[in-house]
Structures are given as C-alpha cells and as structure tokens.
N, CA, C and O atoms as a GROMACS GRO file, in nm:
protein
  284
    1MET      N    1  17.690 -13.620   8.113
    1MET     CA    2  17.795 -13.522   8.140
    1MET      C    3  17.906 -13.563   8.111
    1MET      O    4  17.909 -13.665   8.043
    2ASP      N    5  18.027 -13.503   8.149
    2ASP     CA    6  18.177 -13.503   8.128
    2ASP      C    7  18.204 -13.444   8.207
    2ASP      O    8  18.186 -13.329   8.247
    3ALA      N    9  18.278 -13.572   8.248
    3ALA     CA   10  18.411 -13.605   8.361
    3ALA      C   11  18.406 -13.443   8.432
    3ALA      O   12  18.349 -13.342   8.390
    4TRP      N   13  18.473 -13.462   8.531
    4TRP     CA   14  18.558 -13.317   8.550
    4TRP      C   15  18.688 -13.355   8.583
    4TRP      O   16  18.698 -13.437   8.674
    5THR      N   17  18.823 -13.302   8.515
    5THR     CA   18  19.009 -13.261   8.555
    5THR      C   19  18.961 -13.241   8.692
    5THR      O   20  18.853 -13.203   8.736
    6PRO      N   21  19.090 -13.282   8.758
    6PRO     CA   22  19.101 -13.209   8.917
    6PRO      C   23  19.089 -13.094   8.975
    6PRO      O   24  19.055 -13.057   9.087
    7ARG      N   25  19.152 -13.001   8.797
    7ARG     CA   26  19.172 -12.874   8.810
    7ARG      C   27  19.006 -12.878   8.868
    7ARG      O   28  18.994 -12.885   8.991
    8GLU      N   29  18.876 -12.872   8.780
    8GLU     CA   30  18.781 -12.806   8.765
    8GLU      C   31  18.675 -12.904   8.959
    8GLU      O   32  18.611 -12.852   9.050
    9ALA      N   33  18.702 -13.009   8.938
    9ALA     CA   34  18.609 -13.056   9.065
    9ALA      C   35  18.714 -13.006   9.151
    9ALA      O   36  18.676 -13.071   9.248
   10ALA      N   37  18.863 -12.914   9.217
   10ALA     CA   38  18.875 -12.906   9.304
   10ALA      C   39  18.818 -12.784   9.306
   10ALA      O   40  18.784 -12.735   9.414
   11ARG      N   41  18.800 -12.713   9.179
   11ARG     CA   42  18.696 -12.533   9.219
   11ARG      C   43  18.569 -12.549   9.193
   11ARG      O   44  18.518 -12.439   9.170
   12ASN      N   45  18.456 -12.682   9.181
   12ASN     CA   46  18.344 -12.721   9.143
   12ASN      C   47  18.332 -12.772   9.313
   12ASN      O   48  18.219 -12.782   9.361
   13ALA      N   49  18.456 -12.802   9.401
   13ALA     CA   50  18.402 -12.839   9.526
   13ALA      C   51  18.296 -12.820   9.594
   13ALA      O   52  18.193 -12.883   9.618
   14PRO      N   53  18.384 -12.625   9.650
   14PRO     CA   54  18.276 -12.570   9.763
   14PRO      C   55  18.140 -12.510   9.698
   14PRO      O   56  18.045 -12.477   9.768
   15LEU      N   57  18.140 -12.502   9.590
   15LEU     CA   58  18.032 -12.469   9.524
   15LEU      C   59  17.855 -12.599   9.583
   15LEU      O   60  17.737 -12.577   9.609
   16VAL      N   61  17.982 -12.771   9.573
   16VAL     CA   62  17.884 -12.846   9.625
   16VAL      C   63  17.845 -12.811   9.730
   16VAL      O   64  17.731 -12.812   9.776
   17PHE      N   65  17.960 -12.772   9.780
   17PHE     CA   66  17.978 -12.788   9.945
   17PHE      C   67  17.827 -12.686   9.984
   17PHE      O   68  17.733 -12.717  10.057
   18VAL      N   69  17.844 -12.579   9.916
   18VAL     CA   70  17.695 -12.457   9.980
   18VAL      C   71  17.577 -12.508   9.889
   18VAL      O   72  17.463 -12.511   9.936
   19LEU      N   73  17.597 -12.540   9.784
   19LEU     CA   74  17.477 -12.660   9.751
   19LEU      C   75  17.382 -12.737   9.798
   19LEU      O   76  17.260 -12.746   9.778
   20SER      N   77  17.484 -12.809   9.888
   20SER     CA   78  17.451 -12.960   9.956
   20SER      C   79  17.449 -12.889  10.114
   20SER      O   80  17.408 -12.971  10.196
   21LEU      N   81  17.486 -12.745  10.179
   21LEU     CA   82  17.439 -12.767  10.281
   21LEU      C   83  17.325 -12.680  10.327
   21LEU      O   84  17.293 -12.651  10.443
   22ALA      N   85  17.250 -12.633  10.173
   22ALA     CA   86  17.175 -12.520  10.163
   22ALA      C   87  17.013 -12.618  10.106
   22ALA      O   88  16.904 -12.561  10.101
   23THR      N   89  17.030 -12.756  10.072
   23THR     CA   90  16.969 -12.832  10.103
   23THR      C   91  16.946 -12.906  10.201
   23THR      O   92  16.829 -12.945  10.202
   24VAL      N   93  17.037 -12.960  10.324
   24VAL     CA   94  17.081 -13.017  10.387
   24VAL      C   95  16.946 -12.962  10.524
   24VAL      O   96  16.834 -13.006  10.545
   25VAL      N   97  17.037 -12.831  10.605
   25VAL     CA   98  16.938 -12.746  10.634
   25VAL      C   99  16.825 -12.711  10.672
   25VAL      O  100  16.783 -12.734  10.785
   26PRO      N  101  16.750 -12.641  10.566
   26PRO     CA  102  16.588 -12.671  10.543
   26PRO      C  103  16.516 -12.838  10.597
   26PRO      O  104  16.416 -12.871  10.662
   27LEU      N  105  16.584 -12.881  10.556
   27LEU     CA  106  16.586 -13.064  10.550
   27LEU      C  107  16.557 -13.082  10.734
   27LEU      O  108  16.470 -13.135  10.804
   28GLU      N  109  16.678 -13.009  10.758
   28GLU     CA  110  16.668 -13.080  10.872
   28GLU      C  111  16.585 -12.994  10.969
   28GLU      O  112  16.539 -13.032  11.076
   29LEU      N  113  16.579 -12.923  10.938
   29LEU     CA  114  16.452 -12.800  11.079
   29LEU      C  115  16.323 -12.902  11.032
   29LEU      O  116  16.246 -12.970  11.100
   30LEU      N  117  16.341 -12.873  10.811
   30LEU     CA  118  16.152 -12.991  10.870
   30LEU      C  119  16.142 -13.068  10.887
   30LEU      O  120  16.022 -13.090  10.898
   31VAL      N  121  16.231 -13.202  10.911
   31VAL     CA  122  16.220 -13.297  10.904
   31VAL      C  123  16.286 -13.318  11.065
   31VAL      O  124  16.223 -13.288  11.166
   32PHE      N  125  16.328 -13.336  11.065
   32PHE     CA  126  16.398 -13.387  11.205
   32PHE      C  127  16.415 -13.320  11.339
   32PHE      O  128  16.450 -13.367  11.448
   33ASP      N  129  16.374 -13.167  11.294
   33ASP     CA  130  16.381 -13.089  11.455
   33ASP      C  131  16.363 -13.009  11.410
   33ASP      O  132  16.434 -12.954  11.326
   34SER      N  133  16.233 -12.964  11.460
   34SER     CA  134  16.132 -12.805  11.404
   34SER      C  135  16.210 -12.712  11.495
   34SER      O  136  16.258 -12.605  11.457
   35THR      N  137  16.219 -12.766  11.627
   35THR     CA  138  16.299 -12.657  11.756
   35THR      C  139  16.371 -12.603  11.730
   35THR      O  140  16.371 -12.488  11.772
   36ALA      N  141  16.466 -12.644  11.654
   36ALA     CA  142  16.659 -12.650  11.649
   36ALA      C  143  16.640 -12.512  11.562
   36ALA      O  144  16.578 -12.496  11.457
   37THR      N  145  16.720 -12.412  11.647
   37THR     CA  146  16.774 -12.271  11.553
   37THR      C  147  16.843 -12.271  11.427
   37THR      O  148  16.888 -12.383  11.404
   38VAL      N  149  16.862 -12.206  11.355
   38VAL     CA  150  16.945 -12.258  11.195
   38VAL      C  151  17.104 -12.253  11.217
   38VAL      O  152  17.179 -12.297  11.130
   39SER      N  153  17.155 -12.197  11.336
   39SER     CA  154  17.268 -12.215  11.350
   39SER      C  155  17.325 -12.406  11.474
   39SER      O  156  17.414 -12.485  11.506
   40GLU      N  157  17.206 -12.370  11.485
   40GLU     CA  158  17.224 -12.577  11.475
   40GLU      C  159  17.168 -12.615  11.383
   40GLU      O  160  17.145 -12.735  11.397
   41ALA      N  161  17.116 -12.563  11.256
   41ALA     CA  162  17.067 -12.703  11.207
   41ALA      C  163  17.205 -12.694  11.131
   41ALA      O  164  17.269 -12.799  11.124
   42VAL      N  165  17.255 -12.585  11.075
   42VAL     CA  166  17.354 -12.603  11.001
   42VAL      C  167  17.510 -12.633  11.060
   42VAL      O  168  17.595 -12.646  10.972
   43VAL      N  169  17.552 -12.645  11.187
   43VAL     CA  170  17.586 -12.694  11.261
   43VAL      C  171  17.601 -12.876  11.224
   43VAL      O  172  17.705 -12.941  11.211
   44ARG      N  173  17.493 -12.911  11.217
   44ARG     CA  174  17.504 -13.047  11.150
   44ARG      C  175  17.458 -13.116  11.052
   44ARG      O  176  17.438 -13.237  11.050
   45GLY      N  177  17.435 -13.009  10.938
   45GLY     CA  178  17.484 -13.033  10.808
   45GLY      C  179  17.597 -13.064  10.730
   45GLY      O  180  17.626 -13.128  10.629
   46LEU      N  181  17.661 -12.977  10.836
   46LEU     CA  182  17.794 -12.997  10.790
   46LEU      C  183  17.915 -13.129  10.734
   46LEU      O  184  17.996 -13.162  10.647
   47PRO      N  185  17.840 -13.171  10.876
   47PRO     CA  186  17.922 -13.341  10.776
   47PRO      C  187  17.847 -13.463  10.671
   47PRO      O  188  17.871 -13.574  10.624
   48THR      N  189  17.714 -13.330  10.672
   48THR     CA  190  17.640 -13.439  10.547
   48THR      C  191  17.684 -13.339  10.399
   48THR      O  192  17.709 -13.413  10.303
   49ALA      N  193  17.695 -13.205  10.371
   49ALA     CA  194  17.764 -13.125  10.321
   49ALA      C  195  17.889 -13.162  10.283
   49ALA      O  196  17.913 -13.150  10.163
   50THR      N  197  17.980 -13.205  10.358
   50THR     CA  198  18.118 -13.196  10.345
   50THR      C  199  18.187 -13.357  10.289
   50THR      O  200  18.307 -13.381  10.269
   51GLY      N  201  18.081 -13.444  10.274
   51GLY     CA  202  18.104 -13.551  10.243
   51GLY      C  203  18.027 -13.574  10.090
   51GLY      O  204  18.071 -13.640   9.996
   52LEU      N  205  17.905 -13.500  10.097
   52LEU     CA  206  17.890 -13.469  10.000
   52LEU      C  207  17.963 -13.399   9.843
   52LEU      O  208  17.932 -13.424   9.727
   53ALA      N  209  18.052 -13.318   9.889
   53ALA     CA  210  18.120 -13.202   9.822
   53ALA      C  211  18.244 -13.294   9.807
   53ALA      O  212  18.275 -13.306   9.688
   54PHE      N  213  18.333 -13.370   9.900
   54PHE     CA  214  18.397 -13.433   9.838
   54PHE      C  215  18.373 -13.594   9.759
   54PHE      O  216  18.452 -13.641   9.676
   55GLY      N  217  18.258 -13.654   9.804
   55GLY     CA  218  18.215 -13.776   9.731
   55GLY      C  219  18.195 -13.734   9.576
   55GLY      O  220  18.231 -13.787   9.471
   56PHE      N  221  18.123 -13.617   9.607
   56PHE     CA  222  18.084 -13.565   9.378
   56PHE      C  223  18.249 -13.546   9.339
   56PHE      O  224  18.315 -13.627   9.274
   57ALA      N  225  18.270 -13.488   9.364
   57ALA     CA  226  18.453 -13.432   9.399
   57ALA      C  227  18.514 -13.579   9.315
   57ALA      O  228  18.567 -13.583   9.204
   58PHE      N  229  18.484 -13.697   9.412
   58PHE     CA  230  18.629 -13.824   9.372
   58PHE      C  231  18.549 -13.842   9.289
   58PHE      O  232  18.628 -13.889   9.207
   59VAL      N  233  18.444 -13.844   9.232
   59VAL     CA  234  18.330 -13.971   9.141
   59VAL      C  235  18.366 -13.944   8.999
   59VAL      O  236  18.385 -14.018   8.902
   60HIS      N  237  18.368 -13.768   9.024
   60HIS     CA  238  18.359 -13.657   8.862
   60HIS      C  239  18.539 -13.746   8.809
   60HIS      O  240  18.559 -13.819   8.712
   61VAL      N  241  18.668 -13.687   8.943
   61VAL     CA  242  18.769 -13.692   8.911
   61VAL      C  243  18.860 -13.836   8.890
   61VAL      O  244  18.972 -13.858   8.844
   62ALA      N  245  18.717 -13.950   8.964
   62ALA     CA  246  18.768 -14.109   8.908
   62ALA      C  247  18.696 -14.140   8.815
   62ALA      O  248  18.703 -14.262   8.801
   63ARG      N  249  18.609 -14.081   8.720
   63ARG     CA  250  18.626 -14.117   8.554
   63ARG      C  251  18.666 -14.065   8.490
   63ARG      O  252  18.699 -14.109   8.380
   64TRP      N  253  18.691 -13.874   8.553
   64TRP     CA  254  18.836 -13.850   8.450
   64TRP      C  255  18.912 -13.941   8.408
   64TRP      O  256  18.941 -13.968   8.292
   65HIS      N  257  18.964 -14.019   8.562
   65HIS     CA  258  19.127 -14.095   8.530
   65HIS      C  259  19.083 -14.234   8.441
   65HIS      O  260  19.146 -14.283   8.347
   66TYR      N  261  18.996 -14.264   8.482
   66TYR     CA  262  18.929 -14.368   8.379
   66TYR      C  263  18.897 -14.363   8.280
   66TYR      O  264  18.915 -14.474   8.230
   67GLU      N  265  18.833 -14.256   8.172
   67GLU     CA  266  18.801 -14.200   8.033
   67GLU      C  267  18.920 -14.185   7.976
   67GLU      O  268  18.936 -14.182   7.854
   68ARG      N  269  19.026 -14.173   8.075
   68ARG     CA  270  19.187 -14.083   8.032
   68ARG      C  271  19.266 -14.210   8.032
   68ARG      O  272  19.381 -14.230   7.993
   69LYS      N  273  19.196 -14.275   8.073
   69LYS     CA  274  19.316 -14.433   8.077
   69LYS      C  275  19.238 -14.520   7.986
   69LYS      O  276  19.301 -14.622   7.959
   70ALA      N  277  19.107 -14.512   7.923
   70ALA     CA  278  18.994 -14.552   7.824
   70ALA      C  279  19.085 -14.554   7.690
   70ALA      O  280  19.121 -14.660   7.639
   71ALA      N  281  19.119 -14.433   7.639
   71ALA     CA  282  19.120 -14.335   7.525
   71ALA      C  283  19.288 -14.440   7.488
   71ALA      O  284  19.358 -14.413   7.390
   0.00000   0.00000   0.00000
C-alpha cells in the first residue's frame, strides 16, 4: 500500500470518516444498545469515526514523510 501525500490524506479523510461511521452505527445498534434510535447511534459513533479518520490520515502522512526522508 502506498503512503498518501498530505493532499491525498486531506482529500480521503472525509471518505474514511463516512465509511467508519457507516461501520460503527450498525455495531452500536447490534452490540451495545438495541433499543437506541439511529440518531442516538450516530451521535455515539461520531467520536469513533472522527478518531479513525484522523488516525488513518496521520498514519499515512507520517509514512509518506518517513519514505520521503529515507529516499
């Protein structure tokens, strides 16, 4: 897997956020609280999805920086 440049990381972070949220919300409903509404599950899933998006972008930018310094 190639490292993203900072521009690619900024462009892809919203996609990672949406995909993370789409994964976390059903898990929230199925595993943790089956009586929660979808909007409650979305609110509970926002911190996780945000953290995953920022973390994923950070890892890729750090890898890009390391590969650039090594070259």
